[in-house]
DSSP file (Angstrom, degrees, kcal/mol; ACC not computed):
  #  RESIDUE AA STRUCTURE BP1 BP2  ACC     N-H-->O    O-->H-N    N-H-->O    O-->H-N    TCO  KAPPA ALPHA  PHI   PSI    X-CA   Y-CA   Z-CA
    1    1 A M              0   0    0      0, 0.0     0, 0.0     0, 0.0     0, 0.0   0.000 360.0 360.0 360.0 138.8  107.9   38.4   -8.1
    2    2 A M        -     0   0    0      1,-0.1     2,-0.1     2,-0.1     5,-0.0  -0.511 360.0-107.2 -76.3 142.4  105.0   40.8   -8.6
    3    3 A P    >>  -     0   0    0      0, 0.0     3,-1.1     0, 0.0     4,-0.6  -0.392  28.8-117.8 -65.2 155.0  104.4   43.5   -6.1
    4    4 A L  T 34 S+     0   0    0      1,-0.2     3,-0.3     2,-0.2    -2,-0.1   0.753 109.6  62.9 -67.0 -27.8  101.4   42.9   -3.8
    5    5 A H  T 3> S+     0   0    0      1,-0.2     4,-1.3     2,-0.2    -1,-0.2   0.743  90.5  67.9 -71.9 -20.0   99.5   46.1   -5.1
    6    6 A S  H <> S+     0   0    0     -3,-1.1     4,-2.3     1,-0.2    -1,-0.2   0.868  92.3  59.4 -70.5 -32.1   99.3   44.7   -8.7
    7    7 A A  H  X S+     0   0    0     -4,-0.6     4,-2.3    -3,-0.3     5,-0.2   0.933 105.0  47.2 -58.5 -48.7   97.0   42.0   -7.7
    8    8 A P  H  > S+     0   0    0      0, 0.0     4,-2.7     0, 0.0    -1,-0.2   0.844 109.6  52.8 -66.3 -26.7   94.3   44.3   -6.4
    9    9 A R  H  X S+     0   0    0     -4,-1.3     4,-2.9     2,-0.2    -2,-0.2   0.921 109.4  49.6 -72.2 -38.1   94.5   46.5   -9.4
   10   10 A F  H  X S+     0   0    0     -4,-2.3     4,-2.3     2,-0.2    -1,-0.2   0.919 114.4  45.3 -65.4 -39.2   94.0   43.5  -11.7
   11   11 A V  H  X S+     0   0    0     -4,-2.3     4,-2.8     2,-0.2    -2,-0.2   0.921 112.7  51.5 -66.6 -42.1   91.0   42.4   -9.6
   12   12 A H  H  X S+     0   0    0     -4,-2.7     4,-2.6     2,-0.2    -2,-0.2   0.900 109.5  50.6 -61.2 -40.2   89.7   46.0   -9.6
   13   13 A S  H  X S+     0   0    0     -4,-2.9     4,-2.5     2,-0.2     5,-0.2   0.943 110.8  47.0 -63.3 -46.1   90.1   46.0  -13.4
   14   14 A R  H  X S+     0   0    0     -4,-2.3     4,-2.8     1,-0.2    -2,-0.2   0.887 112.4  50.5 -60.3 -39.3   88.1   42.8  -13.8
   15   15 A L  H  X S+     0   0    0     -4,-2.8     4,-2.9     2,-0.2    -1,-0.2   0.885 109.9  51.1 -67.0 -35.7   85.5   44.2  -11.4
   16   16 A A  H  X S+     0   0    0     -4,-2.6     4,-2.3     2,-0.2    -2,-0.2   0.904 113.3  43.9 -66.3 -39.9   85.3   47.4  -13.4
   17   17 A I  H  X S+     0   0    0     -4,-2.5     4,-2.8     2,-0.2     5,-0.2   0.897 114.6  50.6 -71.3 -39.8   84.8   45.4  -16.7
   18   18 A S  H  X S+     0   0    0     -4,-2.8     4,-2.7    -5,-0.2    -2,-0.2   0.942 113.3  45.0 -60.5 -46.4   82.3   43.1  -14.9
   19   19 A R  H  X S+     0   0    0     -4,-2.9     4,-2.9     2,-0.2    -1,-0.2   0.902 113.4  51.1 -60.6 -44.3   80.4   46.2  -13.6
   20   20 A L  H  X S+     0   0    0     -4,-2.3     4,-2.2    -5,-0.2    -2,-0.2   0.920 112.5  45.9 -60.5 -45.1   80.6   47.8  -17.1
   21   21 A T  H  X S+     0   0    0     -4,-2.8     4,-2.2     2,-0.2    -2,-0.2   0.884 113.2  48.8 -67.2 -40.0   79.3   44.6  -18.7
   22   22 A I  H  X S+     0   0    0     -4,-2.7     4,-2.9    -5,-0.2     5,-0.2   0.931 110.5  50.3 -69.1 -42.0   76.5   44.2  -16.2
   23   23 A S  H  X S+     0   0    0     -4,-2.9     4,-2.5     2,-0.2    -2,-0.2   0.909 112.4  48.4 -57.3 -46.2   75.4   47.9  -16.5
   24   24 A R  H  X S+     0   0    0     -4,-2.2     4,-2.3     1,-0.2    -1,-0.2   0.908 113.1  47.5 -63.9 -41.2   75.3   47.5  -20.4
   25   25 A L  H  X S+     0   0    0     -4,-2.2     4,-3.1     2,-0.2    -2,-0.2   0.915 111.8  49.9 -67.0 -40.2   73.4   44.3  -20.0
   26   26 A A  H  X S+     0   0    0     -4,-2.9     4,-2.2     1,-0.2    -2,-0.2   0.908 111.3  48.8 -60.3 -40.7   71.0   46.0  -17.6
   27   27 A A  H  X S+     0   0    0     -4,-2.5     4,-2.3    -5,-0.2    -1,-0.2   0.910 111.9  49.3 -72.4 -35.2   70.5   48.9  -19.9
   28   28 A G  H  X S+     0   0    0     -4,-2.3     4,-2.2     1,-0.2    -2,-0.2   0.914 111.4  49.2 -64.6 -44.4   69.8   46.5  -22.9
   29   29 A A  H  X S+     0   0    0     -4,-3.1     4,-2.3     2,-0.2    -1,-0.2   0.872 110.2  50.4 -60.9 -35.7   67.4   44.6  -20.8
   30   30 A A  H  X S+     0   0    0     -4,-2.2     4,-2.9     2,-0.2    -2,-0.2   0.932 110.3  50.8 -64.7 -47.2   65.7   47.9  -19.8
   31   31 A A  H  X S+     0   0    0     -4,-2.3     4,-2.2     1,-0.2    -2,-0.2   0.869 109.2  50.1 -63.0 -37.6   65.5   48.9  -23.4
   32   32 A L  H  X S+     0   0    0     -4,-2.2     4,-2.6     2,-0.2    -1,-0.2   0.903 110.1  52.3 -70.0 -39.4   63.9   45.5  -24.4
   33   33 A V  H  X S+     0   0    0     -4,-2.3     4,-2.3     2,-0.2    -2,-0.2   0.930 109.3  48.1 -52.0 -51.4   61.4   45.9  -21.6
   34   34 A A  H  X S+     0   0    0     -4,-2.9     4,-1.0     1,-0.2    -2,-0.2   0.921 112.6  48.6 -64.7 -41.1   60.4   49.4  -22.8
   35   35 A L  H >X S+     0   0    0     -4,-2.2     4,-0.6     1,-0.2     3,-0.6   0.918 108.7  53.1 -60.2 -44.2   60.1   48.1  -26.4
   36   36 A A  H >< S+     0   0    0     -4,-2.6     3,-1.1     1,-0.2    -2,-0.2   0.892 103.7  58.3 -63.8 -39.0   57.9   45.1  -25.3
   37   37 A A  H 3< S+     0   0    0     -4,-2.3    -1,-0.2     1,-0.2    -2,-0.2   0.849 106.7  48.6 -57.5 -33.2   55.6   47.6  -23.5
   38   38 A C  H << S+     0   0    0     -4,-1.0    -1,-0.2    -3,-0.6    -2,-0.2   0.519  90.6  97.3 -83.7  -9.3   54.9   49.4  -26.8
   39   39 A A  S << S-     0   0    0     -3,-1.1     2,-0.0    -4,-0.6    -3,-0.0  -0.502  89.4 -94.7 -82.4 153.3   54.2   46.2  -28.7
   40   40 A P        -     0   0    0      0, 0.0    -1,-0.1     0, 0.0     3,-0.1  -0.350  44.3-107.1 -69.8 153.0   50.5   45.3  -29.2
   41   41 A M        -     0   0    0      1,-0.1     2,-0.1    -3,-0.1    64,-0.1  -0.371  38.8 -96.7 -71.7 153.1   49.1   42.9  -26.7
   42   42 A G        -     0   0    0     -2,-0.1     2,-0.5     1,-0.1    -1,-0.1  -0.476  36.6-117.0 -68.3 145.7   48.4   39.4  -27.7
   43   43 A I        +     0   0    0     -2,-0.1    -1,-0.1     1,-0.1     6,-0.1  -0.768  32.6 175.7 -88.5 124.4   44.8   38.6  -28.6
   44   44 A H        +     0   0    0     -2,-0.5     2,-0.2     2,-0.0    -1,-0.1   0.399  58.5  55.0-111.7  -5.7   43.2   36.1  -26.3
   45   45 A N  S    S-     0   0    0      3,-0.1    63,-0.1     2,-0.0     6,-0.1  -0.427 105.4 -76.9-118.1-165.1   39.7   36.0  -27.7
   46   46 A S  S    S+     0   0    0     -2,-0.2     8,-0.9    61,-0.1     2,-0.1   0.281  90.6 117.1 -81.0  17.4   38.0   35.4  -30.9
   47   47 A A  B     -A   53   0A   0      6,-0.2     6,-0.3     1,-0.1     2,-0.1  -0.372  64.5-121.2 -81.3 158.9   39.0   38.9  -32.1
   48   48 A S    >   -     0   0    0      4,-2.3     3,-1.9    -2,-0.1    -3,-0.1  -0.276  47.4 -80.7 -85.2-172.4   41.3   39.5  -35.0
   49   49 A N  T 3  S+     0   0    0      1,-0.3    -1,-0.1     2,-0.1    -2,-0.1   0.652 130.1  60.6 -66.0 -19.1   44.5   41.5  -34.6
   50   50 A D  T 3  S-     0   0    0      2,-0.2    -1,-0.3    52,-0.0     3,-0.1   0.448 116.8-109.4 -87.0   0.7   42.4   44.8  -34.8
   51   51 A G  S <  S+     0   0    0     -3,-1.9    31,-2.0     1,-0.3     2,-0.6   0.472  77.2 130.3  88.5   2.4   40.4   43.9  -31.7
   52   52 A H        -     0   0    0     29,-0.2    -4,-2.3    30,-0.1    -1,-0.3  -0.807  51.5-139.0 -98.4 125.3   37.1   43.3  -33.5
   53   53 A A  B >   -A   47   0A   0     -2,-0.6     3,-0.6    -6,-0.3    -6,-0.2  -0.516   6.0-138.8 -81.2 150.9   35.5   40.0  -32.6
   54   54 A K  T 3  S+     0   0    0     -8,-0.9    -1,-0.1     1,-0.2    -7,-0.1   0.655  97.4  58.0 -79.8 -17.3   33.8   37.9  -35.3
   55   55 A D  T 3   +     0   0    0     25,-0.2    -1,-0.2     2,-0.1    -8,-0.0   0.063  67.9 132.3-105.2  21.5   30.8   36.9  -33.2
   56   56 A V    <   -     0   0    0     -3,-0.6     3,-0.1     1,-0.1    24,-0.0  -0.658  62.4-115.7 -80.9 127.5   29.5   40.4  -32.3
   57   57 A P        -     0   0    0      0, 0.0     2,-0.2     0, 0.0    -1,-0.1  -0.266  31.0-104.8 -58.9 144.6   25.7   40.4  -33.0
   58   58 A I        -     0   0    0     94,-0.0    95,-2.3    -3,-0.0     2,-0.5  -0.487  35.8-154.0 -65.3 133.2   24.5   42.6  -35.7
   59   59 A A  E     -B  152   0B   0     -2,-0.2    93,-0.2    93,-0.2    -1,-0.0  -0.950   4.9-156.2-120.0 125.3   22.8   45.8  -34.4
   60   60 A T  E     -B  151   0B   0     91,-2.9    91,-2.3    -2,-0.5    -2,-0.0  -0.877  30.7-110.8 -97.8 126.9   20.3   47.7  -36.3
   61   61 A P  E     -B  150   0B   0      0, 0.0    89,-0.3     0, 0.0     3,-0.1  -0.221  31.2-175.3 -56.5 142.7   19.9   51.4  -35.3
   62   62 A A        -     0   0    0     87,-2.8     2,-0.3     1,-0.2    88,-0.2  -0.139  61.0 -27.7-129.6  36.4   16.6   52.0  -33.5
   63   63 A G  S    S-     0   0    0     86,-0.3    -1,-0.2    85,-0.0     0, 0.0  -0.898  92.1 -38.4 144.5-178.8   16.7   55.8  -33.1
   64   64 A A        -     0   0    0     -2,-0.3     2,-0.1     1,-0.1    -2,-0.1  -0.422  65.8-104.3 -75.5 150.7   19.1   58.7  -32.7
   65   65 A P        -     0   0    0      0, 0.0     2,-0.3     0, 0.0    83,-0.3  -0.462  34.3-151.0 -69.4 152.8   22.3   58.2  -30.6
   66   66 A V  B     -C  147   0B   0     81,-2.2    81,-2.7    -2,-0.1     3,-0.1  -0.896  16.6-136.2-125.9 156.5   22.3   59.7  -27.2
   67   67 A S  S    S+     0   0    0     -2,-0.3    56,-2.1    79,-0.2     2,-0.3   0.767  85.0  22.4 -79.9 -25.3   25.2   61.0  -25.0
   68   68 A C  E     -G  122   0C   0     54,-0.2    54,-0.2    79,-0.1    -1,-0.1  -0.946  55.5-158.8-143.5 155.5   24.1   59.4  -21.7
   69   69 A I  E     -G  121   0C   0     52,-1.8    52,-2.6    -2,-0.3     2,-0.3  -0.987  39.0-102.0-133.2 142.0   22.0   56.6  -20.3
   70   70 A P  E >   -G  120   0C   0      0, 0.0     3,-1.7     0, 0.0     4,-0.4  -0.479  21.5-139.8 -75.3 133.0   20.7   56.6  -16.7
   71   71 A L  G >  S+     0   0    0     48,-1.9     3,-1.4     1,-0.3    49,-0.1   0.845 100.8  58.5 -52.4 -43.0   22.6   54.4  -14.2
   72   72 A T  G 3  S+     0   0    0     47,-0.6    -1,-0.3     1,-0.2    48,-0.1   0.699 103.6  53.5 -67.7 -16.8   19.5   53.2  -12.5
   73   73 A Q  G <  S+     0   0    0     -3,-1.7    17,-1.2    16,-0.1     2,-0.6   0.462  80.6 106.0 -95.6  -2.8   18.2   51.8  -15.8
   74   74 A I  E <   +D   89   0B   0     -3,-1.4    15,-0.3    -4,-0.4     3,-0.1  -0.678  35.1 165.2 -77.4 122.7   21.2   49.7  -16.7
   75   75 A Q  E     -     0   0B   0     13,-2.7     2,-0.3    -2,-0.6    14,-0.2   0.577  62.4   0.0-109.2 -15.5   20.4   46.2  -16.1
   76   76 A E  E     -D   88   0B   0     12,-1.1    12,-2.1     2,-0.0    -1,-0.4  -0.974  52.6-156.5-166.6 152.9   23.1   44.4  -17.9
   77   77 A S  E     -D   87   0B   0     -2,-0.3     2,-0.4    10,-0.2    10,-0.2  -0.991   8.5-165.3-136.6 141.8   26.3   45.1  -20.0
   78   78 A R  E     -D   86   0B   0      8,-2.8     8,-3.2    -2,-0.3     2,-0.6  -0.988  12.1-147.5-130.0 119.0   27.8   42.7  -22.5
   79   79 A V  E     +D   85   0B   0     -2,-0.4     6,-0.2    31,-0.2     3,-0.1  -0.770  17.8 179.3 -85.9 126.5   31.3   43.3  -23.7
   80   80 A R        -     0   0    0      4,-2.0     2,-0.2    -2,-0.6   -25,-0.2   0.829  58.9 -36.9 -97.7 -34.2   31.5   42.1  -27.3
   81   81 A D  S    S-     0   0    0      3,-1.3    -1,-0.3   -29,-0.1     3,-0.2  -0.879  81.6 -61.7-169.3-170.3   35.1   42.9  -28.2
   82   82 A D  S    S+     0   0    0    -31,-2.0    21,-2.2    -2,-0.2   -30,-0.1   0.557 134.2  34.2 -71.7  -4.4   37.8   45.7  -27.6
   83   83 A W  S    S+     0   0    0    -32,-0.5    16,-2.8    19,-0.2     2,-0.4   0.564 108.5  65.5-117.5 -19.2   35.5   48.1  -29.3
   84   84 A T  E     + E   0  98B   0     -3,-0.2    -4,-2.0    14,-0.2    -3,-1.3  -0.898  41.6 170.6-126.9 136.2   32.0   47.2  -28.5
   85   85 A I  E     -DE  79  97B   0     12,-1.9    12,-3.6    -2,-0.4     2,-0.5  -0.979  17.0-154.4-137.3 134.1   29.7   47.1  -25.4
   86   86 A D  E     -DE  78  96B   0     -8,-3.2    -8,-2.8    -2,-0.4     2,-0.5  -0.904   7.8-160.8-106.0 133.4   26.1   46.6  -25.4
   87   87 A F  E     -DE  77  95B   0      8,-3.4     8,-3.1    -2,-0.5     2,-0.5  -0.942   5.6-151.2-113.8 128.5   24.0   47.9  -22.5
   88   88 A R  E     +DE  76  94B   0    -12,-2.1   -13,-2.7    -2,-0.5   -12,-1.1  -0.859  23.5 175.9 -92.0 129.6   20.4   46.6  -21.7
   89   89 A V  E  >  +DE  74  93B   0      4,-2.8     4,-1.1    -2,-0.5   -15,-0.2  -0.991  53.5   3.5-133.5 144.5   18.2   49.2  -20.0
   90   90 A S  T  4 S-     0   0    0    -17,-1.2     2,-1.1    -2,-0.3     3,-0.2   0.872 121.9 -55.4  48.6  50.8   14.6   49.2  -19.0
   91   91 A G  T  4 S-     0   0    0      1,-0.2    -1,-0.2   -18,-0.2   -16,-0.0  -0.727 125.5  -0.1  96.6 -93.0   13.7   45.5  -19.9
   92   92 A T  T  4 S+     0   0    0     -2,-1.1     2,-0.4    -4,-0.1    -1,-0.2   0.300  95.1 116.6-121.0  11.5   14.5   44.7  -23.5
   93   93 A K  E  <  -E   89   0B   0     -4,-1.1    -4,-2.8    -3,-0.2     2,-0.4  -0.647  47.2-161.2 -80.0 130.2   15.9   48.1  -24.8
   94   94 A W  E     -EF  88 150B   0     56,-0.7    56,-3.0    -2,-0.4     2,-0.4  -0.928  13.2-164.8-118.6 138.6   19.6   47.9  -25.9
   95   95 A Y  E     -EF  87 149B   0     -8,-3.1    -8,-3.4    -2,-0.4     2,-0.5  -0.979  12.0-150.3-115.5 134.0   22.2   50.6  -26.4
   96   96 A R  E     -EF  86 148B   0     52,-3.1    52,-2.5    -2,-0.4     2,-0.6  -0.904   7.2-163.1 -98.8 131.2   25.4   49.8  -28.4
   97   97 A N  E     -EF  85 147B   0    -12,-3.6   -12,-1.9    -2,-0.5     2,-0.8  -0.940   2.4-167.2-113.6 109.9   28.5   51.9  -27.3
   98   98 A T  E     -E   84   0B   0     48,-0.7    48,-0.3    -2,-0.6   -14,-0.2  -0.868  24.6-127.8 -95.6 111.2   31.2   51.7  -29.9
   99   99 A L        -     0   0    0    -16,-2.8    45,-0.1    -2,-0.8    46,-0.1  -0.255   5.4-132.1 -61.3 137.5   34.3   53.0  -28.4
  100  100 A P  S    S+     0   0    0      0, 0.0     2,-0.3     0, 0.0    -1,-0.1   0.773  92.5  25.3 -59.3 -28.0   36.2   55.8  -30.3
  101  101 A N  S    S-     0   0    0     42,-0.4    -2,-0.1   -19,-0.1    42,-0.0  -0.979  99.1 -88.1-144.3 152.9   39.4   54.0  -29.8
  102  102 A R        -     0   0    0     -2,-0.3     2,-0.6     1,-0.1   -19,-0.2  -0.220  31.4-150.0 -62.6 142.3   40.4   50.3  -29.2
  103  103 A C    >   -     0   0    0    -21,-2.2     3,-2.2   -52,-0.1     4,-0.3  -0.732  23.1-134.8-117.2  80.7   40.4   49.3  -25.5
  104  104 A N  T 3  S+     0   0    0     -2,-0.6    25,-0.1     1,-0.3    35,-0.1   0.032  81.1   7.6 -45.1 136.3   43.1   46.7  -25.3
  105  105 A S  T 3> S+     0   0    0    -63,-0.1     4,-3.4   -64,-0.1     5,-0.5   0.227  94.2 110.6  75.6  -9.8   42.2   43.5  -23.3
  106  106 A L  H <> S+     0   0    0     -3,-2.2     4,-3.5     1,-0.2     5,-0.3   0.965  78.4  49.0 -57.2 -53.7   38.5   44.6  -22.8
  107  107 A G  H  4 S+     0   0    0     -4,-0.3    -1,-0.2     1,-0.2   -61,-0.1   0.831 117.2  43.5 -59.9 -33.1   37.2   41.7  -25.2
  108  108 A F  H  4 S+     0   0    0      1,-0.1    -2,-0.2   -63,-0.1    -1,-0.2   0.957 120.3  36.6 -80.2 -48.9   39.4   39.2  -23.3
  109  109 A E  H  < S-     0   0    0     -4,-3.4    -2,-0.2     2,-0.1    -3,-0.2   0.857  82.6-161.5 -74.5 -33.1   38.7   40.3  -19.7
  110  110 A K     <  +     0   0    0     -4,-3.5     2,-0.4    -5,-0.5   -31,-0.2   0.768  56.5 101.8  63.1  20.5   35.0   41.2  -20.4
  111  111 A A        +     0   0    0     -5,-0.3    19,-2.3    19,-0.2     2,-0.3  -0.997  41.6 160.3-141.9 141.5   34.9   43.2  -17.2
  112  112 A F  E     -H  129   0D   0     -2,-0.4     2,-0.3    17,-0.3    17,-0.2  -0.948  19.1-151.4-147.4 168.9   35.2   47.0  -16.5
  113  113 A S  E     -H  128   0D   0     15,-1.5    15,-2.5    -2,-0.3     2,-0.3  -0.907  10.4-169.9-135.6 167.0   34.4   49.6  -13.9
  114  114 A Y  E     -H  127   0D   0     -2,-0.3     2,-0.4    13,-0.2    13,-0.1  -0.969  11.5-148.4-152.4 161.7   33.6   53.3  -14.1
  115  115 A Q        +     0   0    0     11,-0.6     2,-0.3    -2,-0.3    11,-0.3  -0.999  23.6 160.9-131.2 129.6   33.2   56.3  -11.7
  116  116 A T        -     0   0    0     -2,-0.4    -2,-0.1     2,-0.1     5,-0.0  -0.993  36.4-151.8-147.0 146.4   30.8   59.2  -12.2
  117  117 A S  S    S+     0   0    0     -2,-0.3     2,-0.2     2,-0.0    -1,-0.1   0.386  79.5  80.4 -98.2   5.2   29.5   61.7  -10.0
  118  118 A L  S    S-     0   0    0      2,-0.3    -2,-0.1     1,-0.0     4,-0.0  -0.474  89.3-116.3 -94.9 172.8   26.2   62.0  -12.2
  119  119 A S  S    S+     0   0    0     -2,-0.2   -48,-1.9   -48,-0.0   -47,-0.6   0.145  95.1  64.3 -93.6  14.7   23.3   59.7  -12.1
  120  120 A Q  E    S-G   70   0C   0    -50,-0.3     2,-0.6   -49,-0.1    -2,-0.3  -0.922  77.3-125.7-138.4 157.6   24.2   58.7  -15.8
  121  121 A L  E     -G   69   0C   0    -52,-2.6   -52,-1.8    -2,-0.3     2,-0.2  -0.952  40.6-168.0-105.0 121.9   26.8   57.1  -17.7
  122  122 A C  E >   -G   68   0C   0     -2,-0.6     3,-1.8   -54,-0.2   -54,-0.2  -0.661  39.1-109.2-117.4 166.3   28.0   59.3  -20.5
  123  123 A N  T 3  S+     0   0    0    -56,-2.1    21,-0.4     1,-0.3   -55,-0.1   0.636 118.5  55.2 -67.0 -17.6   30.1   59.4  -23.7
  124  124 A V  T 3  S+     0   0    0    -57,-0.2    -1,-0.3    19,-0.1     2,-0.1   0.511  87.3 102.4 -93.8  -2.8   32.7   61.5  -21.7
  125  125 A D    <   -     0   0    0     -3,-1.8    19,-1.5    20,-0.1     2,-0.4  -0.415  67.3-132.0 -79.8 156.6   33.1   59.0  -19.0
  126  126 A I  E     - I   0 143D   0    -11,-0.3   -11,-0.6    17,-0.2     2,-0.3  -0.879  13.6-155.9-110.4 137.3   36.1   56.7  -18.8
  127  127 A I  E     -HI 114 142D   0     15,-3.2    15,-3.1    -2,-0.4     2,-0.5  -0.803   6.8-146.1-105.3 154.9   36.0   52.9  -18.2
  128  128 A T  E     -HI 113 141D   0    -15,-2.5   -15,-1.5    -2,-0.3    13,-0.2  -0.972  15.9-127.8-129.0 120.4   38.7   50.8  -16.7
  129  129 A V  E     -HI 112 140D   0     11,-2.2    10,-3.0    -2,-0.5    11,-0.7  -0.377  23.2-147.3 -65.2 133.3   39.3   47.3  -17.8
  130  130 A I  E     - I   0 138D   0    -19,-2.3     2,-0.4     8,-0.2   -19,-0.2  -0.882  11.4-128.1-109.3 128.0   39.5   44.9  -14.9
  131  131 A E        -     0   0    0      6,-2.9   -19,-0.0    -2,-0.5   -22,-0.0  -0.587  21.8-171.7 -72.1 123.1   41.8   41.8  -14.9
  132  132 A T        +     0   0    0     -2,-0.4     2,-0.3     4,-0.1    -1,-0.2   0.703  64.7  60.8 -93.0 -22.5   39.5   38.9  -14.0
  133  133 A G  S >  S-     0   0    0      4,-0.1     3,-1.1     2,-0.0     2,-0.5  -0.762 110.7 -15.1-102.9 151.3   42.3   36.3  -13.6
  134  134 A G  T 3  S+     0   0    0     -2,-0.3    -3,-0.0     1,-0.3     0, 0.0  -0.451 133.5  18.7  67.5-113.2   45.2   36.4  -11.2
  135  135 A G  T 3  S-     0   0    0     -2,-0.5    -1,-0.3     1,-0.1    -3,-0.1   0.738  81.1-147.8 -69.7 -25.7   45.7   39.8   -9.7
  136  136 A G    <   +     0   0    0     -3,-1.1    -2,-0.1     1,-0.2    -1,-0.1   0.712  50.2 133.0  67.1  24.0   42.3   41.2  -10.4
  137  137 A G        -     0   0    0     -4,-0.2    -6,-2.9     1,-0.2    -1,-0.2  -0.383  63.3 -68.8 -94.7 173.6   43.6   44.7  -10.9
  138  138 A P  E     -I  130   0D   0      0, 0.0    -8,-0.2     0, 0.0    -1,-0.2  -0.338  36.4-173.9 -62.7 143.8   43.1   47.5  -13.5
  139  139 A R  E     -     0   0D   0    -10,-3.0     2,-0.3     1,-0.5    -9,-0.1   0.591  58.9 -37.5-115.2 -17.2   44.5   46.9  -16.9
  140  140 A G  E     -I  129   0D   0    -11,-0.7   -11,-2.2   -37,-0.0    -1,-0.5  -0.899  53.8-113.1 164.5 161.7   43.9   50.2  -18.8
  141  141 A S  E     -I  128   0D   0     -2,-0.3     2,-0.3   -13,-0.2   -13,-0.2  -0.935  27.7-175.6-124.0 145.9   41.4   53.0  -19.2
  142  142 A C  E     -I  127   0D   0    -15,-3.1   -15,-3.2    -2,-0.4     2,-0.1  -0.993  23.4-118.8-144.0 147.8   39.3   53.9  -22.2
  143  143 A G  E     -I  126   0D   0     -2,-0.3   -42,-0.4   -17,-0.2   -17,-0.2  -0.513  30.6-125.4 -81.8 151.3   36.8   56.6  -23.3
  144  144 A L        -     0   0    0    -19,-1.5     2,-0.1   -21,-0.4     3,-0.1  -0.504  16.3-142.1 -91.5 169.4   33.2   55.7  -24.2
  145  145 A G        -     0   0    0      1,-0.2   -46,-0.1    -2,-0.2   -20,-0.1  -0.352  42.2 -58.1-113.0-168.8   31.4   56.6  -27.4
  146  146 A Q        -     0   0    0    -48,-0.3     2,-0.8    -2,-0.1   -48,-0.7  -0.454  52.3-115.8 -74.2 154.0   27.8   57.6  -28.0
  147  147 A F  E     -CF  66  97B   0    -81,-2.7   -81,-2.2   -50,-0.2   -50,-0.2  -0.845  30.3-162.9 -84.5 101.5   25.0   55.3  -27.0
  148  148 A Q  E     - F   0  96B   0    -52,-2.5   -52,-3.1    -2,-0.8     2,-0.2  -0.790  18.0-130.5 -91.0 117.0   23.2   54.1  -30.1
  149  149 A P  E     + F   0  95B   0      0, 0.0   -87,-2.8     0, 0.0     2,-0.3  -0.520  42.2 175.5 -61.5 132.2   19.7   52.6  -29.4
  150  150 A V  E     -BF  61  94B   0    -56,-3.0   -56,-0.7   -89,-0.3     2,-0.5  -0.869  40.2-134.2-136.4 167.9   19.7   49.2  -31.4
  151  151 A T  E     -B   60   0B   0    -91,-2.3   -91,-2.9    -2,-0.3     2,-0.3  -0.999  35.3-138.3-122.2 126.1   17.8   46.2  -32.1
  152  152 A L  E     -B   59   0B   0     -2,-0.5   -93,-0.2   -93,-0.2     2,-0.1  -0.642  13.4-120.3 -88.0 138.7   20.1   43.1  -31.8
  153  153 A A              0   0    0    -95,-2.3    -1,-0.1    -2,-0.3     0, 0.0  -0.452 360.0 360.0 -73.1 149.3   20.0   40.2  -34.2
  154  154 A K              0   0    0     -2,-0.1    -1,-0.1   -97,-0.1    -2,-0.0   0.403 360.0 360.0 -82.2 360.0   19.2   36.9  -32.5
């Protein structure tokens, strides 16, 4: 007959193995989550894998680019893809802002916010992509580029 204290050791050993296995599985799962966070996000719009949409209207430059546009004159903004936002100011004048870096999900969400202490939106300002479905929270932040006055193709 086995002494009584042997059974708890065996159970303890099984628990130790189980805890070791669980901690290894948890570490592996954490590593997979970390790798998934580094992977490119899926494309949900008509954009190719580089974030450029196929249906962005052609824009012909109509003057020299500027660093800022007055907030009070912005009447509309149209997100074209992960790289491009067109701003309509003062009636029919358009400025195209081509972002210096891709702004993931901007082309899909088509919504962004900004904060500025100035009365202008400038190329040094940061926009934040807003999730339009589900949580409605921020998705990421991106810098703006120069504002190029343009004539948009119909």
